[in-house]
C-alpha positions as CSV (number, residue, x, y, z in Angstrom):
1,M,106.1,91.0,93.7
2,I,105.2,91.1,97.4
3,D,102.6,89.3,99.5
4,F,100.3,92.2,100.4
5,P,98.6,91.7,103.8
6,H,95.4,93.8,103.1
7,S,92.5,92.5,101.0
8,A,91.1,95.1,98.5
9,P,87.8,96.6,99.7
10,E,84.7,95.9,97.6
11,G,84.9,97.9,94.3
12,Y,88.7,98.4,94.6
13,S,91.8,96.5,93.5
14,Y,95.5,96.9,94.0
15,E,98.4,97.0,91.6
16,Q,102.0,96.6,92.4
17,V,104.4,98.5,90.2
18,C,108.3,98.7,90.2
19,F,109.1,102.3,91.3
20,K,112.8,102.1,91.9
21,T,115.4,99.3,92.0
22,H,114.4,98.1,95.4
23,V,111.0,99.9,95.8
24,V,107.5,98.7,94.8
25,A,104.7,101.2,94.5
26,I,101.4,99.9,95.6
27,W,98.3,101.6,93.8
28,I,94.7,101.2,94.8
29,H,92.2,101.4,92.0
30,N,88.6,102.6,92.5
31,H,86.3,100.9,90.0
32,Y,83.2,103.0,90.8
33,R,82.0,105.3,87.8
34,F,82.6,108.9,88.2
35,D,81.3,111.5,85.8
36,Y,84.4,113.7,85.9
37,N,86.5,111.1,84.2
38,N,83.9,109.5,81.9
39,G,83.8,106.3,84.1
40,S,87.4,105.4,84.1
41,P,88.9,103.8,87.2
42,V,90.4,106.3,89.7
43,S,93.9,105.5,91.0
44,S,95.6,106.6,94.2
45,I,99.0,105.6,95.7
46,W,98.4,103.3,98.7
47,G,102.1,103.4,99.7
48,F,105.5,101.8,99.0
49,Y,107.4,98.7,99.9
50,N,111.1,98.4,100.2
51,L,112.3,95.0,99.0
52,K,115.7,95.4,100.6
53,T,114.5,96.3,104.2
54,K,111.1,94.5,103.8
55,C,109.3,97.6,105.2
56,F,106.2,99.6,104.2
57,H,106.4,103.3,103.8
58,A,103.7,105.9,103.6
59,P,103.5,108.1,100.5
60,V,104.3,111.8,100.5
61,N,102.8,111.9,97.1
62,S,102.8,109.4,94.1
63,K,106.6,110.1,93.4
64,T,108.0,110.4,96.9
65,V,108.5,107.7,99.5
66,G,107.7,108.9,103.1
67,N,108.3,107.6,106.5
68,Q,108.4,103.9,107.5
69,V,105.0,102.6,108.9
70,D,103.9,99.5,110.8
71,I,101.5,97.6,108.5
72,K,99.3,97.2,111.6
73,N,98.7,100.9,111.7
74,T,97.6,101.1,107.9
75,T,94.1,100.7,106.5
76,P,93.2,98.8,103.1
77,Y,92.9,102.4,101.7
78,S,96.1,104.0,102.5
79,A,99.4,103.7,104.4
80,M,99.2,107.3,105.4
81,Q,99.1,107.9,109.0
82,I,96.4,110.0,110.6
83,K,97.8,113.0,112.7
84,Q,95.6,113.7,115.7
85,T,95.9,116.3,118.4
86,P,95.8,115.1,122.0
87,L,92.2,116.3,122.3
88,E,91.2,114.3,119.2
89,C,92.9,111.2,120.6
90,A,90.9,111.5,123.8
91,Y,87.7,111.2,121.7
92,V,88.6,108.2,119.7
């Protein structure tokens, strides 16, 4: 698949799955035990990677590819970008 630049945080792992012809879905699995699902791993979509353009994309949801993102602006937990107001930016 792809050479993913992030290392999985402790207690997590990544899975790459073919999503469409030229798109790979990257899933993050949380291996901590939760009571609501009888201890099964919890999965969330990290983001998408386009094999043709070699670009990462943030997810809109697990079935929809969102906007292109710079890998430097992503975290090991998600490719989604944090939207902040100018006032919030001043405090960060």
